[in-house]
C-alpha positions as CSV (number, residue, x, y, z in Angstrom):
1,M,-0.6,-10.4,-19.6
2,L,-0.5,-9.1,-16.0
3,G,-2.3,-11.1,-13.4
4,K,-5.2,-9.5,-11.5
5,S,-3.2,-9.0,-8.4
6,K,-0.4,-7.3,-10.4
7,K,-2.9,-4.9,-12.0
8,W,-4.4,-4.0,-8.6
9,E,-1.0,-3.3,-7.2
10,L,-0.1,-1.0,-10.2
11,W,-3.5,0.8,-9.7
12,I,-2.8,1.2,-6.0
13,V,0.7,2.5,-6.5
14,A,-0.5,5.0,-9.2
15,A,-3.3,6.3,-7.1
16,A,-1.1,6.6,-4.0
17,T,1.5,8.5,-6.1
18,V,-1.0,11.0,-7.4
19,F,-2.4,11.5,-3.9
20,L,0.9,11.9,-2.1
21,L,2.8,13.8,-4.8
22,F,0.1,16.2,-6.0
23,V,-3.1,16.2,-4.0
24,L,-1.7,16.4,-0.4
25,P,1.0,19.1,-1.0
26,G,-1.5,21.0,-3.2
27,L,-4.1,21.2,-0.5
28,N,-1.3,22.3,1.9
29,A,0.0,25.1,-0.4
30,F,-3.1,26.4,-2.2
31,T,-6.0,26.2,0.3
32,A,-6.8,28.6,3.0
33,E,-6.0,27.5,6.6
34,E,-9.7,27.9,7.6
35,S,-10.9,25.7,4.8
36,W,-11.9,22.1,5.6
37,L,-9.8,21.0,2.6
38,H,-6.7,22.5,4.0
39,V,-3.9,20.1,5.0
40,S,-1.8,21.4,7.9
41,N,2.0,21.7,8.0
42,F,1.9,19.2,10.8
43,T,0.1,16.6,8.6
44,I,2.6,17.1,5.8
45,N,5.5,16.6,8.3
46,L,3.8,13.5,9.7
47,Y,3.2,11.9,6.3
48,G,6.9,12.6,5.5
49,K,7.9,10.8,8.6
50,Y,5.6,7.8,7.7
51,L,7.1,7.7,4.2
52,C,10.6,7.5,5.6
53,Y,9.4,4.6,7.7
54,G,7.9,3.0,4.6
55,I,11.3,3.2,2.8
56,L,12.9,1.6,5.8
57,A,10.3,-1.2,5.7
58,I,11.0,-1.8,2.0
59,S,14.7,-2.3,2.9
60,V,13.7,-4.8,5.6
61,D,11.4,-6.6,3.1
62,L,14.1,-6.8,0.5
63,L,16.2,-8.7,3.0
64,W,13.6,-10.8,4.8
65,G,10.7,-11.2,2.3
66,Y,12.8,-11.8,-0.8
67,T,16.1,-13.2,0.4
68,G,15.2,-14.8,3.7
69,L,17.6,-12.7,5.8
70,L,15.8,-11.5,9.0
71,S,17.9,-8.5,10.0
72,L,17.2,-7.2,13.4
73,G,19.6,-4.3,13.0
74,Q,18.3,-2.4,10.0
75,C,17.6,0.7,12.0
76,L,21.4,1.0,12.6
77,F,21.8,2.0,8.9
78,F,18.8,4.2,9.1
79,A,20.3,6.0,12.1
80,L,23.8,6.2,10.5
81,G,22.3,8.0,7.5
82,G,20.5,10.3,9.8
83,Y,23.6,11.1,11.8
84,M,25.6,12.0,8.7
85,M,22.9,14.4,7.6
86,G,22.6,15.6,11.2
87,M,26.3,16.6,11.3
88,Y,25.8,18.7,8.2
89,L,22.7,20.4,9.7
90,M,24.6,21.1,13.0
91,R,27.4,22.8,11.0
92,M,24.8,25.0,9.3
93,I,23.7,26.4,12.6
94,G,26.9,28.4,12.9
95,D,26.9,30.8,15.8
96,L,23.1,30.9,16.1
97,G,23.2,28.3,18.9
98,Q,22.6,28.8,22.6
99,Y,26.3,29.6,23.3
100,H,26.7,31.7,20.1
101,Q,29.9,29.8,19.2
102,P,30.9,28.6,15.7
103,I,30.8,25.0,16.9
104,P,27.8,22.9,18.0
105,D,26.5,23.6,21.5
106,F,27.2,20.1,22.9
107,L,30.9,20.5,22.1
108,V,30.9,23.8,23.9
109,F,29.2,22.1,26.9
110,L,31.9,19.4,26.8
111,G,34.7,22.0,27.0
112,W,35.7,22.1,23.3
113,S,36.7,25.5,21.8
114,K,37.6,24.2,18.4
115,L,35.8,22.0,16.0
116,P,37.2,18.4,15.8
117,A,38.9,17.5,12.6
118,F,36.4,14.8,11.5
119,W,33.6,17.4,11.7
120,E,35.3,19.9,9.2
121,P,34.2,18.3,5.9
122,F,30.6,18.2,6.9
123,S,30.2,21.9,6.1
124,S,29.8,20.6,2.5
125,F,26.4,19.3,1.5
126,P,27.8,17.0,-1.3
127,F,30.2,15.4,1.2
128,A,27.5,14.9,3.7
129,L,25.3,13.2,1.1
130,T,28.1,11.0,0.0
131,M,28.7,9.9,3.6
132,V,24.9,9.2,3.9
133,I,25.4,6.5,1.3
134,A,29.0,5.5,2.0
135,L,29.0,4.9,5.8
136,P,26.0,2.5,5.9
137,A,27.3,0.7,2.8
138,I,30.8,0.3,4.3
139,V,29.5,-1.0,7.6
140,A,27.1,-3.4,5.8
141,L,29.9,-4.6,3.5
142,V,32.3,-5.4,6.3
143,F,29.8,-7.1,8.5
144,G,28.1,-8.9,5.7
145,F,31.4,-10.1,4.2
146,L,32.4,-11.6,7.5
147,A,29.0,-13.1,8.3
148,F,28.2,-14.6,4.9
149,R,31.7,-15.9,4.3
150,S,31.3,-17.8,7.6
151,R,28.0,-19.1,6.3
152,I,26.1,-17.6,9.2
153,R,22.3,-17.9,8.5
154,G,18.9,-18.1,10.1
155,V,18.5,-17.2,13.7
156,Y,22.2,-16.8,14.2
157,F,22.3,-14.0,11.6
158,S,19.4,-12.3,13.3
159,I,21.1,-12.4,16.7
160,L,24.4,-11.0,15.2
161,T,22.6,-8.1,13.6
162,Q,20.8,-7.3,16.8
163,A,24.1,-7.5,18.7
164,L,25.7,-5.1,16.2
165,T,23.0,-2.4,16.5
166,Y,23.0,-2.7,20.3
167,A,26.7,-2.3,20.4
168,A,26.5,0.8,18.1
169,C,23.7,2.2,20.2
170,L,25.8,2.0,23.4
171,L,28.8,3.5,21.5
172,F,26.8,6.5,20.4
173,F,25.5,7.1,23.9
174,R,29.1,8.0,25.0
175,N,29.9,11.7,25.1
176,D,33.6,11.1,24.2
177,L,32.5,9.9,20.7
178,L,31.7,13.6,20.1
179,M,28.4,12.7,18.4
180,G,26.0,14.4,20.8
181,G,25.8,11.6,23.4
182,N,22.4,10.9,24.8
183,N,20.8,14.0,23.4
184,G,22.1,13.6,19.9
185,F,21.6,16.4,17.4
186,T,18.7,18.9,17.4
187,D,17.8,22.5,16.9
188,F,18.4,22.4,13.1
189,K,17.9,25.7,11.2
190,F,19.1,25.5,7.6
191,L,19.5,22.9,4.8
192,A,21.3,23.9,1.6
193,G,20.5,27.5,2.2
194,H,16.8,27.0,3.0
195,D,15.2,27.7,6.3
196,L,13.8,24.5,7.8
197,R,11.2,26.4,9.8
198,N,9.6,27.6,6.5
199,P,6.6,25.5,5.5
200,A,7.8,25.5,1.8
201,S,11.1,23.9,2.9
202,Q,9.2,21.2,4.8
203,R,7.0,20.7,1.8
204,G,10.0,20.3,-0.4
205,L,11.5,17.7,1.9
206,Y,8.2,15.9,1.9
207,L,8.2,15.8,-2.0
208,C,11.8,14.5,-2.0
209,T,10.6,11.7,0.4
210,V,7.8,10.8,-2.0
211,L,10.1,10.6,-4.9
212,L,12.6,8.5,-3.0
213,M,9.8,6.2,-2.0
214,L,8.7,5.8,-5.6
215,G,12.2,5.3,-6.9
216,T,12.9,2.7,-4.2
217,Y,9.8,0.8,-5.1
218,L,10.5,0.8,-8.8
219,L,14.1,-0.2,-8.3
220,C,13.2,-3.1,-6.0
221,K,10.3,-4.1,-8.3
222,W,12.7,-4.3,-11.3
223,L,15.4,-6.0,-9.3
224,T,13.1,-8.8,-8.0
225,A,11.7,-9.4,-11.5
226,T,15.1,-10.1,-13.0
227,K,17.1,-13.3,-12.9
228,F,18.8,-11.9,-9.8
229,G,15.4,-11.7,-8.1
230,K,14.7,-15.3,-9.0
231,V,18.0,-16.3,-7.4
232,Q,17.0,-14.2,-4.4
233,R,13.8,-16.2,-3.9
234,A,15.6,-19.4,-4.5
235,I,18.1,-18.6,-1.7
236,R,15.1,-17.8,0.6
237,D,13.4,-21.1,-0.2
238,S,16.5,-23.4,-0.2
239,E,19.9,-22.0,-0.1
240,N,21.6,-25.4,-0.3
241,R,20.0,-26.2,-3.6
242,V,21.2,-22.9,-5.0
243,L,24.7,-23.7,-3.8
244,F,24.6,-27.1,-5.4
245,S,23.5,-25.4,-8.7
246,G,26.8,-23.5,-8.8
247,Y,25.7,-20.0,-7.5
248,A,27.8,-18.1,-5.0
249,T,25.0,-17.3,-2.6
250,A,27.3,-15.3,-0.3
251,N,27.8,-12.7,-3.1
252,F,24.1,-12.4,-3.8
253,K,23.3,-12.0,-0.1
254,L,26.1,-9.5,0.4
255,F,24.9,-7.3,-2.5
256,V,21.3,-7.3,-1.2
257,F,22.5,-6.5,2.4
258,V,24.5,-3.5,1.2
259,L,21.7,-2.3,-1.1
260,A,19.2,-2.5,1.8
261,A,21.6,-0.6,4.0
262,I,21.9,2.2,1.5
263,I,18.2,2.5,1.1
264,A,17.8,2.7,4.9
265,G,20.5,5.3,5.1
266,L,18.8,7.5,2.5
267,A,15.5,7.2,4.4
268,G,17.3,8.2,7.6
269,A,18.8,11.3,5.9
270,L,15.4,12.6,4.9
271,Y,13.9,11.6,8.3
272,V,16.2,13.9,10.4
273,P,15.4,17.3,8.9
274,Q,11.7,16.6,8.9
275,V,11.5,15.3,12.5
276,G,14.2,17.8,13.8
277,I,16.2,15.4,16.0
278,I,18.4,12.3,15.8
279,N,19.7,10.5,18.9
280,P,21.0,6.9,19.7
281,S,17.5,5.7,20.5
282,E,16.8,5.6,16.8
283,M,19.2,2.7,16.4
284,A,18.0,0.8,19.5
285,P,17.1,-2.9,18.9
286,D,13.4,-2.3,19.6
287,K,13.2,0.1,16.7
288,S,14.4,-2.7,14.3
289,L,11.9,-5.1,15.8
290,E,9.1,-2.5,15.1
291,A,10.2,-2.5,11.5
292,V,9.9,-6.3,11.3
293,V,6.3,-5.9,12.7
294,W,5.6,-3.4,9.9
295,V,6.7,-5.9,7.2
296,A,4.8,-8.8,8.8
297,L,1.6,-6.8,9.2
298,G,1.7,-5.5,5.7
299,G,2.8,-8.7,4.0
300,R,6.4,-9.7,3.4
301,G,7.6,-10.4,-0.1
302,T,5.2,-7.9,-1.7
303,L,7.0,-4.4,-1.6
304,I,3.7,-2.6,-1.2
305,G,2.7,-4.5,1.9
306,P,5.6,-3.2,4.1
307,V,4.6,0.4,3.2
308,I,1.0,-0.2,4.2
309,G,2.2,-1.9,7.4
310,A,4.5,1.0,8.3
311,F,1.6,3.5,7.8
312,A,-0.8,1.3,9.8
313,V,1.4,0.6,12.8
314,N,2.7,4.2,13.1
315,A,-0.8,5.6,12.8
316,M,-1.9,3.2,15.6
317,K,1.2,4.3,17.6
318,S,0.3,7.9,17.2
319,W,-3.2,7.2,18.6
320,A,-2.1,4.7,21.3
321,T,0.7,6.9,22.7
322,R,-1.9,9.7,23.3
323,A,-4.8,7.6,24.5
324,Y,-3.0,4.7,26.3
325,P,0.7,5.7,26.6
326,D,1.6,2.8,29.0
327,L,0.0,0.1,26.8
328,W,1.6,0.8,23.4
329,L,4.1,-1.9,23.7
330,L,1.4,-4.4,24.6
331,F,-0.6,-3.3,21.6
332,L,2.5,-3.8,19.4
333,G,3.2,-7.3,20.8
334,L,-0.4,-8.3,20.5
335,T,-0.5,-7.1,16.9
336,F,2.5,-9.2,16.0
337,I,1.1,-12.3,17.6
338,L,-2.3,-11.9,15.9
339,V,-0.7,-11.4,12.5
340,T,1.6,-14.4,13.0
341,L,-1.3,-16.7,14.0
342,F,-4.2,-15.5,11.8
343,M,-2.7,-13.3,9.0
344,P,0.4,-15.1,7.8
345,K,0.3,-13.2,4.5
346,G,-0.4,-9.8,6.1
347,I,-2.9,-7.1,5.0
348,V,-2.0,-7.6,1.3
349,G,-2.8,-11.3,1.5
350,L,-6.0,-10.8,3.5
351,P,-8.4,-10.8,0.5
352,E,-6.9,-14.0,-0.8
353,Q,-7.2,-15.6,2.6
354,L,-10.8,-14.5,3.0
355,R,-11.7,-15.9,-0.4
356,G,-10.1,-19.2,0.7
357,F,-12.2,-19.3,3.8
358,W,-15.4,-18.4,1.9
359,S,-14.8,-21.1,-0.7
360,R,-14.1,-23.6,2.0
361,F,-17.4,-23.0,3.9
362,A,-19.6,-22.2,0.9
363,R,-18.7,-25.2,-1.2
364,K,-21.4,-27.9,-1.3
365,P,-20.5,-31.6,-1.4
366,A,-21.0,-33.0,-4.9
367,G,-22.9,-36.3,-4.6
368,D,-20.7,-39.2,-3.6
369,I,-17.4,-37.3,-3.9
370,V,-15.4,-37.8,-0.8
371,A,-12.6,-35.7,0.4
372,P,-9.1,-37.2,-0.3
373,P,-7.9,-39.5,2.4
374,S,-5.0,-38.8,4.6
375,E,-2.8,-41.6,3.2
376,G,-0.2,-41.1,0.5
377,L,-0.8,-41.0,-3.2
378,T,0.3,-44.6,-3.8
379,E,-1.9,-46.0,-1.0
380,F,-4.8,-43.9,-2.3
381,V,-4.6,-45.3,-5.8
382,Y,-4.1,-48.8,-4.6
383,R,-7.1,-48.6,-2.3
384,K,-9.4,-47.1,-4.9
385,W,-8.4,-49.7,-7.5
386,H,-8.5,-52.9,-5.5
387,T,-11.4,-52.2,-3.1
388,A,-13.9,-51.2,-5.7
389,K,-16.6,-53.9,-6.2
390,D,-17.9,-52.5,-9.4
391,R,-15.1,-50.8,-11.4
392,Q,-17.6,-49.2,-13.8
393,S,-19.3,-47.3,-11.0
394,E,-17.0,-47.1,-8.0
395,S,-13.5,-46.5,-9.5
396,P,-13.2,-42.9,-10.3
397,M,-10.6,-43.6,-13.0
398,I,-13.0,-45.9,-14.9
399,Q,-16.1,-43.9,-14.2
400,S,-14.7,-40.8,-15.8
401,Q,-13.7,-42.8,-18.9
402,T,-16.9,-44.8,-19.4
403,T,-19.6,-42.4,-18.4
404,G,-18.0,-39.2,-19.6
405,E,-18.4,-37.5,-16.2
406,P,-15.7,-35.0,-15.2
407,P,-12.9,-36.3,-13.0
408,V,-12.8,-35.5,-9.3
409,P,-10.9,-32.2,-9.0
410,A,-7.5,-32.1,-7.3
411,S,-7.3,-35.9,-7.3
412,V,-5.1,-38.5,-8.9
413,T,-7.9,-39.1,-11.4
414,E,-7.5,-35.7,-12.9
415,I,-3.8,-36.3,-13.5
416,F,-4.4,-39.8,-14.8
417,Q,-7.1,-38.6,-17.3
418,R,-4.8,-35.9,-18.6
419,E,-2.0,-38.3,-19.3
420,F,-3.9,-41.4,-20.4
421,K,-7.1,-40.6,-22.3
422,S,-9.2,-43.4,-23.6
423,G,-8.5,-44.2,-27.2
424,S,-5.8,-41.6,-27.6
425,G,-3.0,-42.6,-25.2
426,D,-0.2,-45.0,-25.5
427,V,-1.5,-47.4,-22.8
428,E,-4.7,-49.3,-22.1
429,I,-6.1,-50.8,-19.0
430,T,-5.7,-54.6,-18.7
431,E,-8.4,-56.9,-17.5
432,K,-6.5,-58.0,-14.4
433,P,-4.6,-55.7,-12.1
434,G,-1.0,-56.5,-11.3
435,L,-1.8,-56.7,-7.5
436,L,-4.5,-58.7,-5.8
437,P,-6.8,-57.2,-3.2
438,G,-5.4,-57.5,0.3
439,E,-1.8,-58.0,-1.0
440,P,0.7,-55.8,0.9
441,L,1.7,-52.6,-0.8
442,P,5.1,-52.8,-2.6
443,P,7.9,-50.4,-1.7
444,G,7.8,-48.7,-5.1
445,S,5.9,-45.7,-6.3
446,V,2.6,-45.3,-8.2
447,T,4.6,-45.7,-11.4
448,E,5.7,-49.1,-10.5
449,I,2.1,-50.2,-9.6
450,F,0.9,-48.7,-12.9
451,G,3.6,-50.8,-14.6
452,H,1.7,-53.9,-13.6
453,E,-1.7,-52.6,-14.6
454,F,-1.0,-51.0,-18.0
455,K,0.6,-52.5,-21.1
456,P,1.4,-50.9,-24.5
457,K,-1.6,-50.8,-26.9
458,A,-1.3,-52.8,-30.0
459,A,-1.1,-50.9,-33.3
460,P,-4.4,-50.9,-35.2
461,S,-4.6,-53.2,-38.1
462,E,-6.9,-53.0,-41.1
463,T,-7.1,-56.8,-41.4
464,A,-7.8,-57.4,-37.7
465,P,-11.3,-58.9,-37.1
466,K,-13.8,-56.7,-35.6
467,P,-14.9,-57.6,-32.1
468,T,-18.2,-59.4,-31.9
469,P,-20.7,-57.9,-29.6
470,P,-21.6,-60.1,-26.6
471,E,-24.8,-62.1,-26.9
472,S,-27.7,-60.6,-25.0
């Protein structure tokens, strides 16, 4: 049986899929422009951009939320996939550029009259799509192998990923790399024979993005539900224990790192033709930090939360950059601080957090039940046992056995009652406790104290005399 939260998640995913896959493009294609139901081409393009960011957020969550690897360079793989697709789109311009030459305009501006050799294969769409997957995977494989083999983890791993994306950003800014320099690639016209300026082409790209989002979600959902996913979460919680259990944690982390890079690269490949530009600023360190904010706001370790966070933050960015363009970074930083302090589980965990607050303030104290003390479990049991003047009324363990009242919830009494029920367990309470009141607490555990206070019950005998009731 699925839990209530799992059912709600499935309902949300199903409703969002129907809305994004059928309703939104249908209103764009089959309603008149003057109708209030019409969805503009700009809105379709904007939702496609947000969906690409949502896929990127899932890749970050797969690393951070499920494996405990906080990567601050995930946008590098996003941009690499975008650049590979951008090279193909630049080749499809042909001689329709500003200089009317068969090579990209920025190469003409740099003084080139012939296409560089490494640009030649990108006239093929299958080759470009292969490179969209292969280049981010290769970079992640080499970097991850060196990092995980050296057992780099925690904040050091985050710093290294940030340094990697910053170095790549500086490299792509150079004109002699022949990748567009500061301006990058733009002015795209055709994709696989389709005119990108046609609304139907943009709608098709949007539908491909929705399908990629759905496929990524289902893949990650399946992966995290398998034994591999359990090892993922174990590495996140305590990698040393997983190592001592005989698992090669470096191999698990490397696989997840490469898979997340491929997902980010595919998202970048769909992002470029919809936005119409790709430049080195897409791989800047601040972009990766924004992706971390998306995941934190939505709720890491949930898959659906990062997508919600990506939509929420980018919608807020679209509004803030128009209304208060100079204050957007302050809004972003303030959002991250508020989420860290007051919403540790993000938007997805907010209902559970509100229920916890409500139950805490709405709960009424039940009679003489006192909140558990701050001392340890052994000290709590020792104090309750030896300081009670009337064991029939004061001791919660005896009270629940003699009067039939329910045990105090979330206390040691509840555990004790479950293990040693009166008349049915293997032990019985002796008349005298093993420790005297005021005697110093022994260095042992509760079990050792209970060893003094409980002895095995004698087997019942048919010939044993019946106990005589006390005289009144």
